[in-house]
N, C-alpha and C positions, 0 to 999 in steps of 0.2 A: 504494499498500500505506499510505498515511499515516493513512488512517481508522482509528477505535478497533476493536479488536476486543470485541465484545459479547458478554458470556458469562451464562448464567443457573446457579445452583448449587442442585441439590437436595441437602438435608441438611445441618444446621448444626451436627453433633456435634464430636467432637475434630479430625477431620481437616477439615471443613468450616469451622469455625472457625480453625484453622491457616492454612487457604488465604487466607480473607479478611484475617488477620493479616499474612501474609507478602506479599499484593498492594498493602497499605498500607505496610509497613516497607520494602520493597524497590523502590517505585514507581520511584524514579530510576534504579535498576541496571536495573529490566527495561526502560525507556524506552531507554537506552543500547544496550542489546543489540538490540531489536525495531524501534526508531524507531517505535512507536505506544502508545497506551495500552491497557491491558487493563482493560475497564470492566465491572462487575457492574450488569446491570439488573434481576434481581429473584432471590430466594431462595426456595426452597420449604422448609418445616417443616411439621411435624405439628403443633405448638403454637403459633399465630402469637400467641396472649395471653403467651406468655413474652417478657419484656424482651430484647432482643439489643443487642450493639454493632456495628452496620453502618455503613458510610459515608453520608453525606447522600443521600437520593434513591433508593436501593436499595428496592425495591417487596419486600413480605413476602407471601408467599401460602401457604394450604396446599393449593393446587393443583397438585402437581407436574407434571401434562400440560399446564399452561397455559404452560410454558417451551418445551414441544417445539412448541407451535402459535404461540409467539410471534415473528412475521417478523422482529422487530429483531435476536433472538438467534442468533448464528452459531454458539456452541458450547456445548452443555448438559454441565455437570460433574456427574456422578450418584457422590455419596457417601451415598446412604441405607443402602447394603447389603440383603441380601435378594436373593431370585430371583424375586419375584412383580411388585410394583409397579415395581421397578427395571427388570427385563425390558421391561415393557411403556412405561417412559417411553424406556429407550434405543431400542427398534425403533421408536417415534414418532417420536423425534428424527431417526432415520436415514432413515426414510420421507420426513419433511418437507424431507430434505436438508442436515441440521445435522451438523456433528462432532460428537464425543462423548467425553470425558474421563472415566476411572471408575477407581476402586480396587477394584472388584467382583471379587475373585479367585474366589468361588465361581461368581457368576453366568457368566463367562467359561469357567471350567473344565466347567461343567454345560450350556451352551447357546452356548458359543462357537461352534460349527459354524453355527448358525443366525445368529448375531449378525454374525460375520465375512463370511458371504455375502451378506447384506444391505447391508453396509457396501460390500464391493465391487461390489454391483450397483448402488448409489445413486452411487457414488465420492464417499463422504465418510469422512473420516478418523477412526481410533478410537485413541485415546490410553490407553494401561493401563500404564505405568512402575510405578505405585503398587501394581499388583495383587500383586507380587511383590518380596519382601524390603525392603520399605519403601524408603529412601534410597538403598539400592544400585543403581545404572544398569544391571541385569543384562538387561532388555529391550532397551535400545538396543545394549548389548555384543554379543548375540546376533544381533539382527535386523541392525545395521548394521557395527558394527566387525568381527566375525567371519564376513562374510557369504562372504569368500573360502576359509573353511575348512572341511572336513569333520568335525564335531564327532563326537568317539568318547564321550565321555561328560559328563554334567552332575550334581554332586553337592553337596549343601549342608546347613547347619543352616537351615531355612526358617521355624521357629517360635520367635520369642523368649522365649515365655512357658515353655515345655518347656524351653528351654535354661536359662533362669534356674533352673527347678526341678531340673534335672541337676547344675546348677553349685553350686548350694547343697548337694545332697546330696554331692557330691564333696569341697567343699570344708570345709563343716563335719559331715558325717556325719548330716546330717538324715535323719529317715524320710521316705517320700513325703507324707504328711498334712501333716507340718510344713513341709515346702518350699512344698507347695501353698498351705497358709495364709498362710504369708508373702508369697507372689507375690500373693494377692489382697488383702492388707492394704495391699500398695506399689500396688495399682491396675494391674498385671502380668497377672492373671488373673481373668477375669469370674468373676461369683458361679457360673454354670455353666461351668466351663471344657471342657466335652466336646471342642468343636471343635480346641482347641488339644491337651490332653494326649490324645486318641485319636487324633491324626495327620492328621485331615479338612484343616484349615487346611494344613497342609504338602502335603497331597496336591493340593489345589486349585491351590497354587502350583507343583507340579512338571507338571503337566498343562499348563501355560502355557509352561513352557521347554520342554518336548518338542515343542510345537507350532511355537515358533521355532528351535530346534536341530536339527529334522529336517525341519520341513514336511510333517507328517503331524498327521492327527486321532487321538489316544488317548481312546479312550472312558473317562470318570473311573470309571465303574459297574466297569471291569474292572481298574482299577488296586489293587495288593495293598497294604492300609494296615493297620499296627499301630501302636500308641500306645505311651505311658509309664505309663499309670495302674497305680497299684500297684507299681511298680517296687521290687524288695528290695534294701535298703542292701548285703545281703551281696555282691551281683553287682557294686555300685560298687567295693567292697573288694577282692574277688577280680580284677577287672578292672585295678585298679591294681598289683596285684601282680605282674602279666603285663606291666606298662608300657601298659597302654591306660586310656582314658576311655570312659564310654558316652556317647554322642549320640544324638539322633533327627535319622535322615540321610533325606533324599529325592535317590533315586540313579535316573538313566536311563542306561543303556549301549547302544551300537551293537554288537549280536552278530550279525555276518555279514548285517546287513540288518534284522534283528530288532530292535526295541525290549524290553529287560528294564528294568522300572522297578518301585519301590515306596517305600514310607515305612516305616521300621523303626526300632528301637532297634538300635544296632550299636556294636561296640567298634573304636575310631580309635586307633591307636598315637600315643603323647605325641610322636613327632617329627612328625607331621603338622599342619600349621596349624589344621586343623580340630579337633582335639583341643584346641586352646588357645582358642578362641572361648568367651569366657564370659558369665555375665549373660543380658541381654536384646538380645543380638546375633544377627544373622545373617551367614552367609558361603555363598557360592557357589564352588564350584571347577569349572573348564572346561578340558575336553581337547580340543584341535583338532590336525589333522595339520600344519599350518603353525606355529601358535604356541607349541605343546607345553600347558603349565600355566599357566592364568590362576587368580588368586585374588581375588575380592572379597569385602569385610568391610565393616560399618556396622551402625547402628541399623536394625532391623527393623518398628518399630513407633513409634507416638507421634505427636503432632499436628504437630510441625515436619517429622520426617523424611517423613513419608508425604505432608504438603502439599509439601515440596519436590520429591517426584517430579511430583505433580499440576501443580504451577506450570512443571515442565521440559517438560512435554507442552504446556502453555498457550503457553510461549514457542516452542516448535517450530513451532506452527501459527500463531502471530502472525509470525513469520518468513516464511512461505509468500506467495506472490501470491494463491495461490486456496486459501482456507482447507479447502474441502471437497474433499480429493484423499486416496483411498484406497492411494496409491503404496506406503506402507510400513508398512502395518498389520500383515502377517505377516511381511514380508521375503522372500515367495515370491508370484511374478505368477500362478500357477495355482491352481486349485480344491485344497484339500490333501486328499490321498486318507486312506483309514485307516491307522492303523499295522499293520505285521506286529507281531504281539507273542508275545515269549518269556516264557512263565510265570514269576513269579519263581520258583517252587518247582525250576525245572528249569536255573535259573543256578547257577555253581558258585562257592563262595568258602570260605575257612576258616571253621570255625565255634566258638564257645564254648557248652560243655555243662557246665551243673551239676547234678548227681545226687544226691539223698539217699538212702544205702543203709543196711543194717544192717552194723554193723562184725565180719563174719564171713568166715572164710577163702573165697576162691572166688567173690566177688562181682567182683572186678576181672577175672577170667577169663570170667564170663558176659558181662559187658558188652562186653569184647573181641571174645568169638565173635560176638556179634549185631552188632555195628558191622563186624567183618569180612564177615559175609553180605552186609552192604549195600554193602560196597566202600568203608568209611570207615576212614582211620587216623589214629592220634593223633600230634600234634607235641608236646605236652606236658600233663603229668597232676600235679595237685598232691593230696593228700588231707588234710583238716583232721583235728583231733584229735576222738576220739568226745566224744559229749556225754553226760549221764547216764543217757540212754536207750540208749546204744550206737547211736547214729546219728552217721554221719559224712558230711560233703559231699565228694564228689570232683568236682574242675573239669577238665575236659577241653579241651583247645584242639586241634582237628583239621586235618588238610591240607585240601587243597580238596575238596568234595563238593557234592551238590544238597541244598537243603532238604528236598526229598521224602525223600531217605536218611536225613537226621537225624530227621525227623518219625516215618518208618516205624519206625526202629530204639529211638527212645526211646518210642514208644507201646507197642510188643512187650515191651520191659524193665518197663515199667509194667503192663501187662496180665500178665506172669507173676509178678509181686511182687518181682522185683529192685529195682525203684526204689519207694520208699515213697509218694512223691507224682509227678505228673507234672514230667517235667525242665524246666528254665529254659534257653532256648536263643537265642541271639543270633549274628546274622551278624558276622565281624569284615572290617572294611573294608580292602580290599585297596589298597595304595599302588600308583601307576603304574609303578614300578620305576624312575623317574629322578628320585624325590624326594631334594631336599637340604634339606627344610625345617627340617631341626633346626639347620641351620648358621648 
């Protein structure tokens, strides 16, 4: 096992550049931990004319497929992103018997069944720790450390950009456009932030975590996804009055053998650690029947945190006698069946509802009547002072009910004119019942 581990890197952006830097900076530590050198033979980039800071002797190419075909390269590190060329590169690398390390959450979420099946057939390793929650070792935790547990729930803050925006709205009272602009100015949000603020990035990560937690394939197209675009500062303010913070949550739960999962803005009680995760950080909370509750927290993006996760996968491969072994790709030895899905609207939880109504007698009675017909009961209610146009905001906190019931009741109230505008409705994240996180 003393020979070098020869790798090829596709993509030299933020993460690729960070990986090259860490391989050089931590060279001695890597050698001490693995007993072998990790050497870069070639790097594939889109523009080879651009000046690059690479170790001496590294081949620069604009042909990514050459990495998959090079007989000297044992591991292809895919850091290009996207689901077209990256998919072709990964499949071709695996077909050629090479192991793959990737940070491509979208690709694994949407085409994971095909890729994992081919890796198992060819008996090659697929490392993807960097694909979910950046530097947080959640993949290894679910796949290896908690392998003896039955996982009951996985929930977390899986997108640093959205979390930064919500933190700024909460801390400084910014409206959504202002907080988004600040995130863009700091380089935390893209010019087109849709993947982050509309929940798709978090959804890709959640699908990967479901695969690891329960050994099932959850069709990405069936996942319920809602983002934070245009979130009203009023709801941030009202949530605080009840003792909650609004966070973009990715959650999956085992409900009697069915998986209920989704990405959505939710009210999180201030006593829960998730409520205190601020800035561009990620966190994952895992419940297992043996370990109880585990909480993992750290930077969710950036060159060094993500490169650290990629490098961790490379070190794991470097320690093996046989690099090309698929034994730990998913943590399950059999092909993964389709998940039995409980639709998100059928799951029960408490809800927050903000309704805008005329300040006239009987309005609360009318709302209570419609809610009661749908089996919804109130836990708390506050009424804000009327504005100059005699409109008031009613903020309702319900006992456990389904999303379907909430949506039906609020739709009826809007259609019959009781609500002046459609209601704003958020789930309230339930604690496990054994939380002592505020202590």
